[in-house]
Each structure stands twice: as structure tokens, then as C-alpha cells.
N, C-alpha and C positions, 0 to 999 in steps of 0.2 A: 606614149603613143605606141600602139600595138604594131608589131612588125611580123611578117610571115617568116617562119623559120623552117617550115616543112610543108609538104603537100601530100595529099592522099586522094582517094576517090571523092567525088562530090557528095556521096552519101555520108562518108565519115567526116568530111569537112577538112579544113586546114589546121595546122598547128601554128599558133602565133605566140609571140612573146607578149604576154598580157601584163605581167608585173615587172617593173624594173628592180634591180638589185636593192636600191634604197628602200623601196616599198616592202620588199620581202624581209630585209633585215630589221626594219623598224616594226613591222607587224609582229615578228617573233620576239623582239626586244620588249615590246609592250605586253605581249602575252605572259612572258616570264615575270616581268616587274609587277603587273597587276595581280597575278596569282599570289605573290608574297605580300603585296600591299593589302589585298583583301583579308587574308587570314591574320596578318599581324594587326591590321586595323580593327578587326573584331576583338582581338586580344586587348587592345587599348580601350575600346568601347566598353568592354566588360568591367573595367576599373570604375567607371561611372556611367551606367547604362541608362542615361536620360538625355534627351535632346531638348534644347530651349530656343526660344526666339527672343533676341534682345541682347543688351550689353552685359547683363549680369545674371547670376543664378544663385539659388540658395533657399533656405527654409522660408524666408520672408517674401519670396517672389512666387507668383503663380503663372509662370510663363513657359512651363514645360508643355511639349506637344506630343512626345512619345517617351515611354519609359518601359523597361522590362524589369520586373521585380519578383521576389519570392515572398509569399504571404501565408499566414496560417489560416486554413479553411475552417468553416464552422464545425466540422467534425473532428477537428484537431490535427488533421493532416497538413502537409505542406504542398502548396500549389504554385505554379508559375503564372503570372498575370502580366499581360502586355496592355498598356494603356495608351490609346491613340486619341488625342483631342478629347480627353475626359471619359472615353468609353473603355471599359475593362473587358478584355478578352482572355479567356482561360487558355493558356498555351502550355500547360503542363505536359512534359514529355518532349517538348520542342524547344521552347524558350523559357528561361527562368528556372525551371526544374527539368532535368533531362537524365538520360541513362536508365539502366535497368533498376527494378525495385530494390534489389539488394545492394546497389552501389549508386545511389542518387547523387547527381552533381547539382549544386545550387549556384548557378551562374547564368548570366543573360544568354549568351550563345554557348552551345555545347562544345565539348572538347574537340570533336572532329572538325569544327569550323574555325578554330583559332590556331595561331602559331606563336609560341609553343602551345601544345595541347593543354598543358597545365597552366594555372594562373601565374604569369610572370610578366608584369608590366614593363620592367626594365629591358628585358630581352626583346619583347614585342616592339618597344620603341626603337631599339637599335636596328632591328630588321626593317621596320617601317621607314625610318629616315634614310637608310642606305638605298633601298629600292625606290624611294621617292625621288632621290637625286638621279638615279638611273632613268627613271621614267621621264623626268623633266628634261634631261639632256637628250634623250632619244627624241622627245617631242620637238625640241629646239632644232635638232639635226633634220628631222622630217620637214619641219616648217620652212627652213631656209632652202633645203633641197627642192621642196615642192613648189616654192615660188620661182626658183631659178629654172628648173626644168619644165615648168608649166603644168605639173601634175595636178595641183590644186585647181587651177583655172579650167583645165581640160577634163579631169576625171572626178572632181569633187563638187564643184559649183554647177548646179543645173541651169540650163538655158530657159528662156521664156517658153519656147516650144515644148521643152521637156516637162515643165511645170503644168502646162495645159493638158499633158497626156497622163497626169497622175491618176485620174479615175480609171482610165483604160488599163494602166499598169496594175492598179489594185485588183481589178477584175481578173487580169491574167494570173496574178499570184494566187488569188483565191481558188482558181481552177487548176493551180499547179502547172501553168503553162509558162515556161521559161525560154527566153530567146538567147541561145548560146552563140552570140556574135563576138564575144570577147570584150564588149564594152559594158560599163556600168549602166544599169537602167536608172530611171529617175528615182525610184524608191531607194535603191542602193546609194545614190548620190546624196539624197536627203538624210538618210540614216548615218552614213559615214561622215557627211558634213556636220551633222548635229553632234556626233561623238567627238570628232577630231577638232572642230573649230569652236565648239561651245562647251561640251562636258569636260574635255581634257583641260582646257585653260581654267575652267572653274575649279576643277580638282586641285590644280597647282596653286592657284591664287588663294583659295580658301585654306589650303594647307599652310601656306606662308602666313596667312592672317592669324592662325592659331599660335604662331611662334612669337614669344615675347621679344626675341631679338629683332625679328622683322617688324614688329610693332614700333620699335624704336627707329629703325632705318626707314621704314615706309609707313608712317602712321595713317596715311590716307586709306590704306586697306581696311582699317577698322570702320571708317566712315562709309566706305564703298559697300561693305557687306553687313553693316548694322551691328557690329560688335563681334567679339570672338565666339560667343555662344551661337549666334546666328550663322557664322561661318562654319562652325562645327556641324550644325544641322544641315546646311547646304552640302557640305563635304560628304556627309553620310548618305544623303539622298542621291548625290551624283554617283556614289558607289553602287547604290541599289539600281540606278538606271543602267550602269555598265553591266551589272549582272544580268538584268533583263535583256539588254542588247546581245550579250554573249549567248543566252539561251536561244533567242530568235535567230541569231547568226548561224548557230550550229544547226538548227532545224532547217534553215534555208539552204545551207550547204548540203545537207543530206538529201533534201528534196530536189536540188538542182543537179546532183551527180557528184557524190563525195570524192571519187577518185580524180576526176578532172579538176575539181575545185582545189583539192589538196595539192595536186601536182603543180597547179599554177602558182600557189603561194610558196611552194618550196623551190621549184626550178624556174618558175616564170612561164613555162610552156602551158598553153591552153588550147584544147581542140574545139574549134567552132563547129556549128551544125551544118555548114555548107559554104557556098561561095560568098555569102554575105559577110564572112569574116575577113574578106579582102578589103581592108581599109587602112588608111595611114594617118 
């Protein structure tokens, strides 16, 4: 619940406390964890750069939906090929084959996108598992705090009236018209709700499904996600969705006023556009 912490002229608006300490801490905790999870996850993916649907995988199965590989071209050269649902796409220079001509790297994702930058599955797994637990614990902390303090009900779940205003909100965003009243608009609620209440739980649960130890403890996860290979595929596309969300999120922050937005997520203080920021 936003609270007024300062006052200024009606032109400049009021300074309110937009983000609670819990929200700010978990935001940066997730940002750090997801950075390491993404880069170490691509390191792990490089060890077997193919995604499947189903319980099993192997030469006798034809259930792959995405693969990144290195092939010899007709002219004798080496090219990177990404196959999506049976369609081959030449991705030489980006995926499969990358780096300068004199120092080509033959791997799914290039060195700059993985942690470590060189191929080291063991180290990648150690980093990934550590930050996976950091991520999960931060999420659990946010979830409990959000239920107790009403943050989820108040700031994440949209009301019926807000849902009916979705077309108008989309039109405002397309015209780069933002209402700086300190509250989340309906598109923010839908995007944050989708990420926090759908994608984050899916990332955690599919990650657990890929663990043999968790398969023994919670075998129902394999049935829930259609097998370990399907869980791995869902896990990968959840990561892709989070990268897309991050890009859109940064674009919206820049468009809405980066200094005001950044200050609000660091200190909690946010300057509204006028008297309409006076709400509780």
C-alpha cells in the first residue's frame, strides 16, 4: 500500500513509498539469481543441445522439437544449424558455430552466453544448483510475505474492472502514455502475475522434475509434466519467456522514466505525476 513520504508542487507531484522493503529485496535477489541461472543453464544445455517431448530420448525416438548442431556444408565448410519442429535454420555465427573465422567455436550457445565461458558441465551444474536454491528460497519468502501483507491480492491480481480496461491500457502504452500514480496498471499486473505466479513456479517444479532424487521423493512430478524430457523442454522455454520479459521490462522502464522507476525499486520512493498519487 503506497504511503506519502514527501510533498512538492502539484506539477512535480508527490513522493510516495511505492515498493515495500520485501519487494525491493526479492526483486534484486531474483535479478542476481536469474543472471547466474541463465548463463549456467546454457552451459548445461550445451552438453546436450536438443529438446524433446516425452518420457525418453535417444536415436530410436523422433520426439525432438529443437536442436542446435554443427554440420558439414556441401562446400566442405562447417555450419551451425538450428532445427525447430523439423525445419532447419542456418545460424552460423550465432548458434552452433560462433566466433571469428580464425578462432571458431563449435558449440550450441557461444562462449559469451555461458558460465563458465569454456565448456565445463560440472562447474556449470554447481553454479546452477546453488542459485536455483537461492531463487526458490527467495520465491518462497516473497510468496509468504505477499500473502500476509496483501501485496499479491492488492498489487498483482487484477480486478474485474481492471481487466475490462485492458484495451484502453494497451492503447495508452502504444502511444507511450503512462500514468504515474504509483499504482501498477492492469498490464503490469497481468505481466507480473504471469511471471511470479505461473512462470516462476513452473521453473522451480520442472527443475525439480529433472532431479533423479526428486523423482524418487515426488514421483507425481514426472506424471504432472509428462516425463523428465518434457520437463526439461518446459524449463528451457520458461527461461526464454523470462528473457523476453526482461527485455520488455527494461524497455518499459526506459519509456516510463528510468530515474524515477529505478529509484522506486532501490529506495522505494516514487514521484507521482500529481495529486492523484494521494491514495492509500
